[in-house]
Chimera marker file (.cmm) of the C-alpha trace (Angstrom):
<marker_set name="trace">
<marker id="1" x="34.108" y="174.084" z="92.920" r="1" g="1" b="0" radius="0.5"/>
<marker id="2" x="30.617" y="173.083" z="91.801" r="1" g="1" b="0" radius="0.5"/>
<marker id="3" x="31.691" y="169.661" z="90.438" r="1" g="1" b="0" radius="0.5"/>
<marker id="4" x="33.443" y="168.965" z="93.748" r="1" g="1" b="0" radius="0.5"/>
<marker id="5" x="30.324" y="169.914" z="95.740" r="1" g="1" b="0" radius="0.5"/>
<marker id="6" x="28.213" y="167.718" z="93.470" r="1" g="1" b="0" radius="0.5"/>
<marker id="7" x="30.635" y="164.828" z="94.041" r="1" g="1" b="0" radius="0.5"/>
<marker id="8" x="30.433" y="165.274" z="97.828" r="1" g="1" b="0" radius="0.5"/>
<marker id="9" x="26.623" y="165.365" z="97.743" r="1" g="1" b="0" radius="0.5"/>
<marker id="10" x="26.485" y="162.304" z="95.491" r="1" g="1" b="0" radius="0.5"/>
<marker id="11" x="28.868" y="160.422" z="97.802" r="1" g="1" b="0" radius="0.5"/>
<marker id="12" x="26.833" y="161.376" z="100.855" r="1" g="1" b="0" radius="0.5"/>
<marker id="13" x="23.593" y="160.277" z="99.161" r="1" g="1" b="0" radius="0.5"/>
<marker id="14" x="25.152" y="156.945" z="98.159" r="1" g="1" b="0" radius="0.5"/>
<marker id="15" x="26.444" y="156.352" z="101.695" r="1" g="1" b="0" radius="0.5"/>
<marker id="16" x="23.048" y="157.125" z="103.231" r="1" g="1" b="0" radius="0.5"/>
<marker id="17" x="21.259" y="154.879" z="100.739" r="1" g="1" b="0" radius="0.5"/>
<marker id="18" x="23.612" y="151.956" z="101.357" r="1" g="1" b="0" radius="0.5"/>
<marker id="19" x="23.403" y="152.445" z="105.140" r="1" g="1" b="0" radius="0.5"/>
<marker id="20" x="19.604" y="152.461" z="105.014" r="1" g="1" b="0" radius="0.5"/>
<marker id="21" x="19.632" y="149.223" z="103.031" r="1" g="1" b="0" radius="0.5"/>
<marker id="22" x="21.896" y="147.246" z="105.374" r="1" g="1" b="0" radius="0.5"/>
<marker id="23" x="20.470" y="143.817" z="105.884" r="1" g="1" b="0" radius="0.5"/>
<marker id="24" x="19.816" y="141.986" z="109.115" r="1" g="1" b="0" radius="0.5"/>
<marker id="25" x="20.485" y="138.861" z="107.052" r="1" g="1" b="0" radius="0.5"/>
<marker id="26" x="24.124" y="138.327" z="108.050" r="1" g="1" b="0" radius="0.5"/>
<marker id="27" x="25.539" y="135.348" z="109.876" r="1" g="1" b="0" radius="0.5"/>
<marker id="28" x="26.500" y="137.422" z="112.914" r="1" g="1" b="0" radius="0.5"/>
<marker id="29" x="23.109" y="139.183" z="113.096" r="1" g="1" b="0" radius="0.5"/>
<marker id="30" x="21.187" y="135.929" z="112.767" r="1" g="1" b="0" radius="0.5"/>
<marker id="31" x="23.343" y="134.175" z="115.390" r="1" g="1" b="0" radius="0.5"/>
<marker id="32" x="22.788" y="137.083" z="117.787" r="1" g="1" b="0" radius="0.5"/>
<marker id="33" x="19.030" y="137.048" z="117.144" r="1" g="1" b="0" radius="0.5"/>
<marker id="34" x="18.915" y="133.288" z="117.657" r="1" g="1" b="0" radius="0.5"/>
<marker id="35" x="20.871" y="133.567" z="120.921" r="1" g="1" b="0" radius="0.5"/>
<marker id="36" x="18.332" y="136.191" z="122.031" r="1" g="1" b="0" radius="0.5"/>
<marker id="37" x="15.545" y="133.707" z="121.149" r="1" g="1" b="0" radius="0.5"/>
<marker id="38" x="17.127" y="131.141" z="123.497" r="1" g="1" b="0" radius="0.5"/>
<marker id="39" x="17.678" y="133.726" z="126.244" r="1" g="1" b="0" radius="0.5"/>
<marker id="40" x="14.074" y="134.917" z="125.944" r="1" g="1" b="0" radius="0.5"/>
<marker id="41" x="12.788" y="131.362" z="126.226" r="1" g="1" b="0" radius="0.5"/>
<marker id="42" x="14.708" y="131.171" z="129.505" r="1" g="1" b="0" radius="0.5"/>
<marker id="43" x="13.561" y="134.598" z="130.744" r="1" g="1" b="0" radius="0.5"/>
<marker id="44" x="10.190" y="135.198" z="129.043" r="1" g="1" b="0" radius="0.5"/>
<marker id="45" x="9.698" y="138.581" z="127.397" r="1" g="1" b="0" radius="0.5"/>
<marker id="46" x="6.374" y="138.745" z="125.525" r="1" g="1" b="0" radius="0.5"/>
<marker id="47" x="7.379" y="141.954" z="123.715" r="1" g="1" b="0" radius="0.5"/>
<marker id="48" x="10.404" y="140.231" z="122.159" r="1" g="1" b="0" radius="0.5"/>
<marker id="49" x="8.252" y="137.348" z="120.941" r="1" g="1" b="0" radius="0.5"/>
<marker id="50" x="5.644" y="139.795" z="119.643" r="1" g="1" b="0" radius="0.5"/>
<marker id="51" x="8.229" y="141.609" z="117.513" r="1" g="1" b="0" radius="0.5"/>
<marker id="52" x="10.502" y="138.769" z="116.357" r="1" g="1" b="0" radius="0.5"/>
<marker id="53" x="7.909" y="136.096" z="115.508" r="1" g="1" b="0" radius="0.5"/>
<marker id="54" x="6.183" y="136.348" z="112.155" r="1" g="1" b="0" radius="0.5"/>
<marker id="55" x="2.395" y="136.316" z="112.203" r="1" g="1" b="0" radius="0.5"/>
<marker id="56" x="2.526" y="132.841" z="110.616" r="1" g="1" b="0" radius="0.5"/>
<marker id="57" x="5.111" y="131.466" z="113.064" r="1" g="1" b="0" radius="0.5"/>
<marker id="58" x="5.031" y="127.703" z="113.730" r="1" g="1" b="0" radius="0.5"/>
<marker id="59" x="6.963" y="125.815" z="116.408" r="1" g="1" b="0" radius="0.5"/>
<marker id="60" x="6.900" y="122.032" z="116.104" r="1" g="1" b="0" radius="0.5"/>
<marker id="61" x="8.048" y="120.505" z="119.390" r="1" g="1" b="0" radius="0.5"/>
<marker id="62" x="9.534" y="117.071" z="119.982" r="1" g="1" b="0" radius="0.5"/>
<marker id="63" x="7.794" y="114.423" z="117.841" r="1" g="1" b="0" radius="0.5"/>
<marker id="64" x="5.031" y="116.962" z="117.124" r="1" g="1" b="0" radius="0.5"/>
<marker id="65" x="3.899" y="116.486" z="120.724" r="1" g="1" b="0" radius="0.5"/>
<marker id="66" x="2.910" y="120.150" z="120.661" r="1" g="1" b="0" radius="0.5"/>
<marker id="67" x="2.640" y="122.701" z="117.868" r="1" g="1" b="0" radius="0.5"/>
<marker id="68" x="2.643" y="126.373" z="118.820" r="1" g="1" b="0" radius="0.5"/>
<marker id="69" x="1.861" y="129.520" z="116.892" r="1" g="1" b="0" radius="0.5"/>
<marker id="70" x="2.833" y="133.111" z="117.675" r="1" g="1" b="0" radius="0.5"/>
<marker id="71" x="-0.252" y="133.778" z="119.789" r="1" g="1" b="0" radius="0.5"/>
<marker id="72" x="0.398" y="130.742" z="122.008" r="1" g="1" b="0" radius="0.5"/>
<marker id="73" x="4.082" y="131.591" z="122.532" r="1" g="1" b="0" radius="0.5"/>
<marker id="74" x="3.271" y="135.198" z="123.468" r="1" g="1" b="0" radius="0.5"/>
<marker id="75" x="0.414" y="134.104" z="125.759" r="1" g="1" b="0" radius="0.5"/>
<marker id="76" x="2.638" y="131.589" z="127.580" r="1" g="1" b="0" radius="0.5"/>
<marker id="77" x="5.390" y="134.215" z="128.004" r="1" g="1" b="0" radius="0.5"/>
<marker id="78" x="2.880" y="136.727" z="129.405" r="1" g="1" b="0" radius="0.5"/>
<marker id="79" x="1.608" y="134.172" z="131.927" r="1" g="1" b="0" radius="0.5"/>
<marker id="80" x="5.129" y="133.247" z="133.060" r="1" g="1" b="0" radius="0.5"/>
<marker id="81" x="6.134" y="136.899" z="133.294" r="1" g="1" b="0" radius="0.5"/>
<marker id="82" x="2.990" y="137.826" z="135.260" r="1" g="1" b="0" radius="0.5"/>
<marker id="83" x="3.446" y="134.918" z="137.676" r="1" g="1" b="0" radius="0.5"/>
<marker id="84" x="7.192" y="135.396" z="137.946" r="1" g="1" b="0" radius="0.5"/>
<marker id="85" x="7.616" y="131.730" z="137.110" r="1" g="1" b="0" radius="0.5"/>
<marker id="86" x="9.736" y="129.757" z="134.734" r="1" g="1" b="0" radius="0.5"/>
<marker id="87" x="10.169" y="126.039" z="134.416" r="1" g="1" b="0" radius="0.5"/>
<marker id="88" x="13.668" y="126.103" z="132.924" r="1" g="1" b="0" radius="0.5"/>
<marker id="89" x="16.936" y="126.485" z="134.850" r="1" g="1" b="0" radius="0.5"/>
<marker id="90" x="19.190" y="126.954" z="131.817" r="1" g="1" b="0" radius="0.5"/>
<marker id="91" x="19.406" y="126.787" z="128.016" r="1" g="1" b="0" radius="0.5"/>
<marker id="92" x="22.842" y="126.351" z="126.445" r="1" g="1" b="0" radius="0.5"/>
<marker id="93" x="23.356" y="126.455" z="122.671" r="1" g="1" b="0" radius="0.5"/>
<marker id="94" x="26.183" y="124.710" z="120.816" r="1" g="1" b="0" radius="0.5"/>
<marker id="95" x="27.294" y="123.914" z="117.269" r="1" g="1" b="0" radius="0.5"/>
<marker id="96" x="25.185" y="126.756" z="115.863" r="1" g="1" b="0" radius="0.5"/>
<marker id="97" x="25.380" y="126.975" z="112.077" r="1" g="1" b="0" radius="0.5"/>
<marker id="98" x="23.747" y="129.506" z="109.756" r="1" g="1" b="0" radius="0.5"/>
<marker id="99" x="23.010" y="129.075" z="106.056" r="1" g="1" b="0" radius="0.5"/>
<marker id="100" x="21.712" y="132.145" z="104.220" r="1" g="1" b="0" radius="0.5"/>
<marker id="101" x="20.036" y="132.110" z="100.821" r="1" g="1" b="0" radius="0.5"/>
<marker id="102" x="18.568" y="135.391" z="99.645" r="1" g="1" b="0" radius="0.5"/>
<marker id="103" x="16.272" y="136.709" z="102.366" r="1" g="1" b="0" radius="0.5"/>
<marker id="104" x="16.111" y="133.409" z="104.271" r="1" g="1" b="0" radius="0.5"/>
<marker id="105" x="18.388" y="131.990" z="106.968" r="1" g="1" b="0" radius="0.5"/>
<marker id="106" x="18.315" y="128.460" z="108.339" r="1" g="1" b="0" radius="0.5"/>
<marker id="107" x="19.886" y="128.066" z="111.781" r="1" g="1" b="0" radius="0.5"/>
<marker id="108" x="20.732" y="124.628" z="113.153" r="1" g="1" b="0" radius="0.5"/>
<marker id="109" x="22.413" y="123.449" z="116.302" r="1" g="1" b="0" radius="0.5"/>
<marker id="110" x="21.873" y="121.944" z="119.702" r="1" g="1" b="0" radius="0.5"/>
<marker id="111" x="20.427" y="123.318" z="122.917" r="1" g="1" b="0" radius="0.5"/>
<marker id="112" x="20.740" y="121.669" z="126.302" r="1" g="1" b="0" radius="0.5"/>
<marker id="113" x="17.620" y="122.550" z="128.274" r="1" g="1" b="0" radius="0.5"/>
<marker id="114" x="17.696" y="121.956" z="132.022" r="1" g="1" b="0" radius="0.5"/>
<marker id="115" x="14.258" y="121.701" z="133.587" r="1" g="1" b="0" radius="0.5"/>
<marker id="116" x="15.439" y="119.123" z="136.114" r="1" g="1" b="0" radius="0.5"/>
<marker id="117" x="16.018" y="116.493" z="137.194" r="1" g="1" b="0" radius="0.5"/>
<marker id="118" x="18.205" y="115.783" z="134.125" r="1" g="1" b="0" radius="0.5"/>
<marker id="119" x="18.967" y="118.165" z="131.247" r="1" g="1" b="0" radius="0.5"/>
<marker id="120" x="17.674" y="117.273" z="127.780" r="1" g="1" b="0" radius="0.5"/>
<marker id="121" x="19.675" y="117.842" z="124.609" r="1" g="1" b="0" radius="0.5"/>
<marker id="122" x="17.638" y="119.074" z="121.640" r="1" g="1" b="0" radius="0.5"/>
<marker id="123" x="18.543" y="119.517" z="118.011" r="1" g="1" b="0" radius="0.5"/>
<marker id="124" x="16.887" y="122.574" z="116.513" r="1" g="1" b="0" radius="0.5"/>
<marker id="125" x="16.280" y="124.055" z="113.104" r="1" g="1" b="0" radius="0.5"/>
<marker id="126" x="14.909" y="127.585" z="112.837" r="1" g="1" b="0" radius="0.5"/>
<marker id="127" x="13.988" y="129.610" z="109.780" r="1" g="1" b="0" radius="0.5"/>
<marker id="128" x="14.354" y="133.390" z="109.687" r="1" g="1" b="0" radius="0.5"/>
<marker id="129" x="13.119" y="135.591" z="106.833" r="1" g="1" b="0" radius="0.5"/>
<marker id="130" x="13.968" y="139.224" z="106.198" r="1" g="1" b="0" radius="0.5"/>
<marker id="131" x="10.876" y="141.317" z="105.493" r="1" g="1" b="0" radius="0.5"/>
<marker id="132" x="11.049" y="145.093" z="105.112" r="1" g="1" b="0" radius="0.5"/>
<marker id="133" x="14.549" y="145.170" z="106.598" r="1" g="1" b="0" radius="0.5"/>
<marker id="134" x="13.629" y="143.143" z="109.693" r="1" g="1" b="0" radius="0.5"/>
<marker id="135" x="14.475" y="139.509" z="110.367" r="1" g="1" b="0" radius="0.5"/>
<marker id="136" x="11.529" y="137.474" z="111.639" r="1" g="1" b="0" radius="0.5"/>
<marker id="137" x="11.415" y="133.917" z="112.943" r="1" g="1" b="0" radius="0.5"/>
<marker id="138" x="8.888" y="131.967" z="110.885" r="1" g="1" b="0" radius="0.5"/>
<marker id="139" x="9.557" y="128.396" z="111.936" r="1" g="1" b="0" radius="0.5"/>
<marker id="140" x="11.178" y="126.406" z="114.730" r="1" g="1" b="0" radius="0.5"/>
<marker id="141" x="11.525" y="122.646" z="114.948" r="1" g="1" b="0" radius="0.5"/>
<marker id="142" x="12.992" y="121.009" z="118.038" r="1" g="1" b="0" radius="0.5"/>
<marker id="143" x="13.718" y="117.328" z="118.595" r="1" g="1" b="0" radius="0.5"/>
<marker id="144" x="15.079" y="115.662" z="121.726" r="1" g="1" b="0" radius="0.5"/>
<marker id="145" x="18.256" y="113.692" z="121.086" r="1" g="1" b="0" radius="0.5"/>
<marker id="146" x="18.224" y="110.263" z="122.771" r="1" g="1" b="0" radius="0.5"/>
<marker id="147" x="20.676" y="110.122" z="125.676" r="1" g="1" b="0" radius="0.5"/>
<marker id="148" x="22.745" y="107.328" z="124.110" r="1" g="1" b="0" radius="0.5"/>
<marker id="149" x="23.629" y="109.458" z="121.040" r="1" g="1" b="0" radius="0.5"/>
<link id1="1" id2="2" r="1" g="1" b="0" radius="0.2"/>
<link id1="2" id2="3" r="1" g="1" b="0" radius="0.2"/>
<link id1="3" id2="4" r="1" g="1" b="0" radius="0.2"/>
<link id1="4" id2="5" r="1" g="1" b="0" radius="0.2"/>
<link id1="5" id2="6" r="1" g="1" b="0" radius="0.2"/>
<link id1="6" id2="7" r="1" g="1" b="0" radius="0.2"/>
<link id1="7" id2="8" r="1" g="1" b="0" radius="0.2"/>
<link id1="8" id2="9" r="1" g="1" b="0" radius="0.2"/>
<link id1="9" id2="10" r="1" g="1" b="0" radius="0.2"/>
<link id1="10" id2="11" r="1" g="1" b="0" radius="0.2"/>
<link id1="11" id2="12" r="1" g="1" b="0" radius="0.2"/>
<link id1="12" id2="13" r="1" g="1" b="0" radius="0.2"/>
<link id1="13" id2="14" r="1" g="1" b="0" radius="0.2"/>
<link id1="14" id2="15" r="1" g="1" b="0" radius="0.2"/>
<link id1="15" id2="16" r="1" g="1" b="0" radius="0.2"/>
<link id1="16" id2="17" r="1" g="1" b="0" radius="0.2"/>
<link id1="17" id2="18" r="1" g="1" b="0" radius="0.2"/>
<link id1="18" id2="19" r="1" g="1" b="0" radius="0.2"/>
<link id1="19" id2="20" r="1" g="1" b="0" radius="0.2"/>
<link id1="20" id2="21" r="1" g="1" b="0" radius="0.2"/>
<link id1="21" id2="22" r="1" g="1" b="0" radius="0.2"/>
<link id1="22" id2="23" r="1" g="1" b="0" radius="0.2"/>
<link id1="23" id2="24" r="1" g="1" b="0" radius="0.2"/>
<link id1="24" id2="25" r="1" g="1" b="0" radius="0.2"/>
<link id1="25" id2="26" r="1" g="1" b="0" radius="0.2"/>
<link id1="26" id2="27" r="1" g="1" b="0" radius="0.2"/>
<link id1="27" id2="28" r="1" g="1" b="0" radius="0.2"/>
<link id1="28" id2="29" r="1" g="1" b="0" radius="0.2"/>
<link id1="29" id2="30" r="1" g="1" b="0" radius="0.2"/>
<link id1="30" id2="31" r="1" g="1" b="0" radius="0.2"/>
<link id1="31" id2="32" r="1" g="1" b="0" radius="0.2"/>
<link id1="32" id2="33" r="1" g="1" b="0" radius="0.2"/>
<link id1="33" id2="34" r="1" g="1" b="0" radius="0.2"/>
<link id1="34" id2="35" r="1" g="1" b="0" radius="0.2"/>
<link id1="35" id2="36" r="1" g="1" b="0" radius="0.2"/>
<link id1="36" id2="37" r="1" g="1" b="0" radius="0.2"/>
<link id1="37" id2="38" r="1" g="1" b="0" radius="0.2"/>
<link id1="38" id2="39" r="1" g="1" b="0" radius="0.2"/>
<link id1="39" id2="40" r="1" g="1" b="0" radius="0.2"/>
<link id1="40" id2="41" r="1" g="1" b="0" radius="0.2"/>
<link id1="41" id2="42" r="1" g="1" b="0" radius="0.2"/>
<link id1="42" id2="43" r="1" g="1" b="0" radius="0.2"/>
<link id1="43" id2="44" r="1" g="1" b="0" radius="0.2"/>
<link id1="44" id2="45" r="1" g="1" b="0" radius="0.2"/>
<link id1="45" id2="46" r="1" g="1" b="0" radius="0.2"/>
<link id1="46" id2="47" r="1" g="1" b="0" radius="0.2"/>
<link id1="47" id2="48" r="1" g="1" b="0" radius="0.2"/>
<link id1="48" id2="49" r="1" g="1" b="0" radius="0.2"/>
<link id1="49" id2="50" r="1" g="1" b="0" radius="0.2"/>
<link id1="50" id2="51" r="1" g="1" b="0" radius="0.2"/>
<link id1="51" id2="52" r="1" g="1" b="0" radius="0.2"/>
<link id1="52" id2="53" r="1" g="1" b="0" radius="0.2"/>
<link id1="53" id2="54" r="1" g="1" b="0" radius="0.2"/>
<link id1="54" id2="55" r="1" g="1" b="0" radius="0.2"/>
<link id1="55" id2="56" r="1" g="1" b="0" radius="0.2"/>
<link id1="56" id2="57" r="1" g="1" b="0" radius="0.2"/>
<link id1="57" id2="58" r="1" g="1" b="0" radius="0.2"/>
<link id1="58" id2="59" r="1" g="1" b="0" radius="0.2"/>
<link id1="59" id2="60" r="1" g="1" b="0" radius="0.2"/>
<link id1="60" id2="61" r="1" g="1" b="0" radius="0.2"/>
<link id1="61" id2="62" r="1" g="1" b="0" radius="0.2"/>
<link id1="62" id2="63" r="1" g="1" b="0" radius="0.2"/>
<link id1="63" id2="64" r="1" g="1" b="0" radius="0.2"/>
<link id1="64" id2="65" r="1" g="1" b="0" radius="0.2"/>
<link id1="65" id2="66" r="1" g="1" b="0" radius="0.2"/>
<link id1="66" id2="67" r="1" g="1" b="0" radius="0.2"/>
<link id1="67" id2="68" r="1" g="1" b="0" radius="0.2"/>
<link id1="68" id2="69" r="1" g="1" b="0" radius="0.2"/>
<link id1="69" id2="70" r="1" g="1" b="0" radius="0.2"/>
<link id1="70" id2="71" r="1" g="1" b="0" radius="0.2"/>
<link id1="71" id2="72" r="1" g="1" b="0" radius="0.2"/>
<link id1="72" id2="73" r="1" g="1" b="0" radius="0.2"/>
<link id1="73" id2="74" r="1" g="1" b="0" radius="0.2"/>
<link id1="74" id2="75" r="1" g="1" b="0" radius="0.2"/>
<link id1="75" id2="76" r="1" g="1" b="0" radius="0.2"/>
<link id1="76" id2="77" r="1" g="1" b="0" radius="0.2"/>
<link id1="77" id2="78" r="1" g="1" b="0" radius="0.2"/>
<link id1="78" id2="79" r="1" g="1" b="0" radius="0.2"/>
<link id1="79" id2="80" r="1" g="1" b="0" radius="0.2"/>
<link id1="80" id2="81" r="1" g="1" b="0" radius="0.2"/>
<link id1="81" id2="82" r="1" g="1" b="0" radius="0.2"/>
<link id1="82" id2="83" r="1" g="1" b="0" radius="0.2"/>
<link id1="83" id2="84" r="1" g="1" b="0" radius="0.2"/>
<link id1="84" id2="85" r="1" g="1" b="0" radius="0.2"/>
<link id1="85" id2="86" r="1" g="1" b="0" radius="0.2"/>
<link id1="86" id2="87" r="1" g="1" b="0" radius="0.2"/>
<link id1="87" id2="88" r="1" g="1" b="0" radius="0.2"/>
<link id1="88" id2="89" r="1" g="1" b="0" radius="0.2"/>
<link id1="89" id2="90" r="1" g="1" b="0" radius="0.2"/>
<link id1="90" id2="91" r="1" g="1" b="0" radius="0.2"/>
<link id1="91" id2="92" r="1" g="1" b="0" radius="0.2"/>
<link id1="92" id2="93" r="1" g="1" b="0" radius="0.2"/>
<link id1="93" id2="94" r="1" g="1" b="0" radius="0.2"/>
<link id1="94" id2="95" r="1" g="1" b="0" radius="0.2"/>
<link id1="95" id2="96" r="1" g="1" b="0" radius="0.2"/>
<link id1="96" id2="97" r="1" g="1" b="0" radius="0.2"/>
<link id1="97" id2="98" r="1" g="1" b="0" radius="0.2"/>
<link id1="98" id2="99" r="1" g="1" b="0" radius="0.2"/>
<link id1="99" id2="100" r="1" g="1" b="0" radius="0.2"/>
<link id1="100" id2="101" r="1" g="1" b="0" radius="0.2"/>
<link id1="101" id2="102" r="1" g="1" b="0" radius="0.2"/>
<link id1="102" id2="103" r="1" g="1" b="0" radius="0.2"/>
<link id1="103" id2="104" r="1" g="1" b="0" radius="0.2"/>
<link id1="104" id2="105" r="1" g="1" b="0" radius="0.2"/>
<link id1="105" id2="106" r="1" g="1" b="0" radius="0.2"/>
<link id1="106" id2="107" r="1" g="1" b="0" radius="0.2"/>
<link id1="107" id2="108" r="1" g="1" b="0" radius="0.2"/>
<link id1="108" id2="109" r="1" g="1" b="0" radius="0.2"/>
<link id1="109" id2="110" r="1" g="1" b="0" radius="0.2"/>
<link id1="110" id2="111" r="1" g="1" b="0" radius="0.2"/>
<link id1="111" id2="112" r="1" g="1" b="0" radius="0.2"/>
<link id1="112" id2="113" r="1" g="1" b="0" radius="0.2"/>
<link id1="113" id2="114" r="1" g="1" b="0" radius="0.2"/>
<link id1="114" id2="115" r="1" g="1" b="0" radius="0.2"/>
<link id1="115" id2="116" r="1" g="1" b="0" radius="0.2"/>
<link id1="116" id2="117" r="1" g="1" b="0" radius="0.2"/>
<link id1="117" id2="118" r="1" g="1" b="0" radius="0.2"/>
<link id1="118" id2="119" r="1" g="1" b="0" radius="0.2"/>
<link id1="119" id2="120" r="1" g="1" b="0" radius="0.2"/>
<link id1="120" id2="121" r="1" g="1" b="0" radius="0.2"/>
<link id1="121" id2="122" r="1" g="1" b="0" radius="0.2"/>
<link id1="122" id2="123" r="1" g="1" b="0" radius="0.2"/>
<link id1="123" id2="124" r="1" g="1" b="0" radius="0.2"/>
<link id1="124" id2="125" r="1" g="1" b="0" radius="0.2"/>
<link id1="125" id2="126" r="1" g="1" b="0" radius="0.2"/>
<link id1="126" id2="127" r="1" g="1" b="0" radius="0.2"/>
<link id1="127" id2="128" r="1" g="1" b="0" radius="0.2"/>
<link id1="128" id2="129" r="1" g="1" b="0" radius="0.2"/>
<link id1="129" id2="130" r="1" g="1" b="0" radius="0.2"/>
<link id1="130" id2="131" r="1" g="1" b="0" radius="0.2"/>
<link id1="131" id2="132" r="1" g="1" b="0" radius="0.2"/>
<link id1="132" id2="133" r="1" g="1" b="0" radius="0.2"/>
<link id1="133" id2="134" r="1" g="1" b="0" radius="0.2"/>
<link id1="134" id2="135" r="1" g="1" b="0" radius="0.2"/>
<link id1="135" id2="136" r="1" g="1" b="0" radius="0.2"/>
<link id1="136" id2="137" r="1" g="1" b="0" radius="0.2"/>
<link id1="137" id2="138" r="1" g="1" b="0" radius="0.2"/>
<link id1="138" id2="139" r="1" g="1" b="0" radius="0.2"/>
<link id1="139" id2="140" r="1" g="1" b="0" radius="0.2"/>
<link id1="140" id2="141" r="1" g="1" b="0" radius="0.2"/>
<link id1="141" id2="142" r="1" g="1" b="0" radius="0.2"/>
<link id1="142" id2="143" r="1" g="1" b="0" radius="0.2"/>
<link id1="143" id2="144" r="1" g="1" b="0" radius="0.2"/>
<link id1="144" id2="145" r="1" g="1" b="0" radius="0.2"/>
<link id1="145" id2="146" r="1" g="1" b="0" radius="0.2"/>
<link id1="146" id2="147" r="1" g="1" b="0" radius="0.2"/>
<link id1="147" id2="148" r="1" g="1" b="0" radius="0.2"/>
<link id1="148" id2="149" r="1" g="1" b="0" radius="0.2"/>
</marker_set>
């Protein structure tokens, strides 16, 4: 009976260890996190930005017209949340692709952002890194796609 009990304990330990080591770095997890990023840009939530953006986060906007860091993104979200304002009517993602190498995921795709009067289509590329079991957004690059393309 003792070898059987040992086997059960060993199996339980192995299961717990593997469960504790599950990675956020899966295609489905990254796609869900990226969709949450888009949703939170539509409905600002400073706490989400505070937890998902790495301390070294960089967002390069269209033609480098603006470059944000974590502090600026959180500050802007707090202001919009406090004022109950938002300048965007909708954000719709499409053609989202994820490439994972080690602890890094690159997400690419398109987002149609409607701020009126006409929606703008952007191509995006975001970089997520897994640190201590948590996936953080470290970089975002967005570029408006000309209307004739």
